N, C-alpha and C positions, 0 to 999 in steps of 0.2 A: 809540226810546230817544234821549234828548238826550245828546250826548257832552260830556264834561268838557273844559275847557281843557287843552291839552297840559301834562304835568308828567312829566319824566323819572323822578321819584321813584316813579311808578307802576311802571315797569320794575324799579327797584331793589327795591321791596317784593315784587313777584312773584318775582324771581330769588332774593332772600334767603330767601324761604319754601321754596325748593326746593334750598337749599345742601346738597351731599352730599360730605362730606369723603372718603368711601371712593372715590368716582369721581374726585374732583379730582386725587388724586395720579397715577394713570395717565394722565389727560388732560394734565397738566403734563409728565409724562415723555415723552409722544408728541411734544410740542413742545420737546424737549430742555431742559426745566425753565427755559425763558426767561420764562414767564408763570405767574402764579397762576391757578387756575381755581376756580369755584364748584362744579363737578362736575355741570353741567347738560348733558346730551347734546342733540344737534341737534334731534331730534323734539320733545322737551319745550320746548326753547328757542323753537323756531318757534311752538309752540302758545301759549306765554306771550306772545310778541310779537303774535300774532294777537289775543289778548285785549286787549292794550294798544291796538292800532290800532282795535279795535271800540269800546273804552271811551272813548278820548280823541281829540279833534280833532288833526290834524297841526298842528305849529307854523306860524306865519306865515313866509313865505319869508325875510323880513329877520332872523328869529331862528334860522334853520336851523343856521347854522354854530355858534352859541352852544350850541344844544341838542345838536348832535352832539358837541361837545367836552365837555359836561356828562357824557356817557356814556363817551366815549373815554378820558377821563383817569382814570376809576375803575380800580382795580388789576387786577381779575380779567378774564380774556380774554373771557368772555362779554359783557362790557359793550362791548368794541370791536366784537364781532359785532352787538350791538344797535344801536350807532351807525351801522354800515354799513347795516343793514337800514332804519333811519330815512332815511338818505341815499338809499337805493335807492327808497324809497317816494316821495321828492320829487325824483328826478333830473330830471324835466321842468322843474323850477324853476331848474335850474343852467344857466349859460351859460359861454362862453369866459372871462368875467371871473372865474369861480370856480376856474380852474386853479391859481392860487397856493394857495388853500385846500386843494384836493385834493392838491397836492404836499406841503404841510405835513402833511396827514393820512397820506400814504404814508410820509413820513419818520419818523413818530412810531410807536413800538412796532412797528417793521417786522419782518415775517416773511412767508413765502409766503402764509399763509392770509388775512391782512388785505390785503396788497398785491394779490393776484390778484382778490379779491372787489371791491375798489374799481376796479381797472383794467378787468376784463372787463365788468362790469355798469354802471358809472357813468362812468368816464373815457371809455370808448369811445363812450358815448352823447353826451357833451358835445362830443367832437371832431367827431362826425358833424354837429352842428348848425352848424358853421362850419369846413369842412374845410381851407380854405387857411390861415387863421390858426392853426388847431389843429395842422396838420401842421408848420408852422414851429416851434411850441412843442415838439412831440415831437422835432424835430431838436435843439433846445436841451437837452431832457431827456436825450437820448441821449449828450450830451457832458458830463453832470453827473458829479461825483465820487462821488455816492451810487449804489451798486450797484442799490438798489431802484428808484430813479428811472430808471436805464437799463433795468431789467426792465420797468417800466411803459411806456416808449417802445416796446420791442420787442413787447409784447403788446397794445397799445391797439387794434389792428385785429382781434383774435382772433375776434370774432363778425361781422365785416363780410361774409364770403363774397364774393359777386360785386361788392360795393362796395369791396373791398380795393384800396388803391393799392399795387400790387406794386412799383413803383419806389421808393416811400417805405419799404416793408417791407424791400426789399433793401438800400437805403442805410443804414438803421439797423442791420440785422444785420451788415453788413460792418464796422461800427465796432467790433464786439465779438467777431468770430470767434476771435480768439486769447486771449480772456479766460480766466484760470484759474479763475474763479468758477463753482462748480457751478450756482448758480441762474441765472446768465447763460447758460451752455451749455444748460441744460435749457430755458430760455425760448426760445432760438433754435430748438431742435428742435421745441418745441411750436407756435410760430408757423408754422413751415414745414409741419409735419404738418397743422395745421388748414387752412391755405390750400390744401394739396394736395387736400383734399376738394372744392375748387372748381376748381382748375387744377393737376392732377397734373403735367402737362407742364412748366409753369413751375417748379414745385418741384423736379422732377428735374433740369432744366437748371441751376437755381441751385446745387444740391448738387454737380453734376458739374463746374461751372465755377469753383467757389470753394473755398478751404480752409475746412474746418470741423473743430472738435474732434470726436473720435470719438463722444462722448456726443451732441453736437448732430446729427451726421449720422445716428446710429442712431435717435434720436428722430424726426428729420424723415422718414425712410424707413420707419418702422414699419408703416404701413398701405399703402404703395404699392410695396413691393419684393417682395410675395408673388406 
């Protein structure tokens, strides 16, 4: 089958054909009514995206940001998910030069679902391609005024396992241990809990040697205190 030239309207047509107002309301309520939804649940959304990627060529790398924004700026939340899926498909095309673009994306329509998808799957990959410069940028993000950019810095190594820079992880976490923000406290615990799967001794030592909010500590020790 000859694939069509990429057109984000293909996704729009597929999604609109499955708009479900009965499902949209509870989906919006789950996200504290911050976003409108089409009412397309994850399995169907993923199936429709697979159809899109089979039917259409991926956009040229120089047009990727534009095509991502074409979807991301649409009002319903499923379009932000679709934009992130497209970005994930082409994450190997991204470099350290794309970090400002990723930051802008994280800062737009921010909530844990979009931020965490971008950070764990895409940002983490980009930082790994150039660790020294990438880590410096993560230190800068850690000092940002935007809570979600802070969360991104805390979580960017989430999938690194043995490649985790524990010193960098600790440095970034220590900047936020007294934060009253739920999503920051939760991200600290999550980052420590995930790294504990690789180095439980380091995680235990870190928790015992530094002040953490109760939520962060509880999350960090969830799987290693049993």
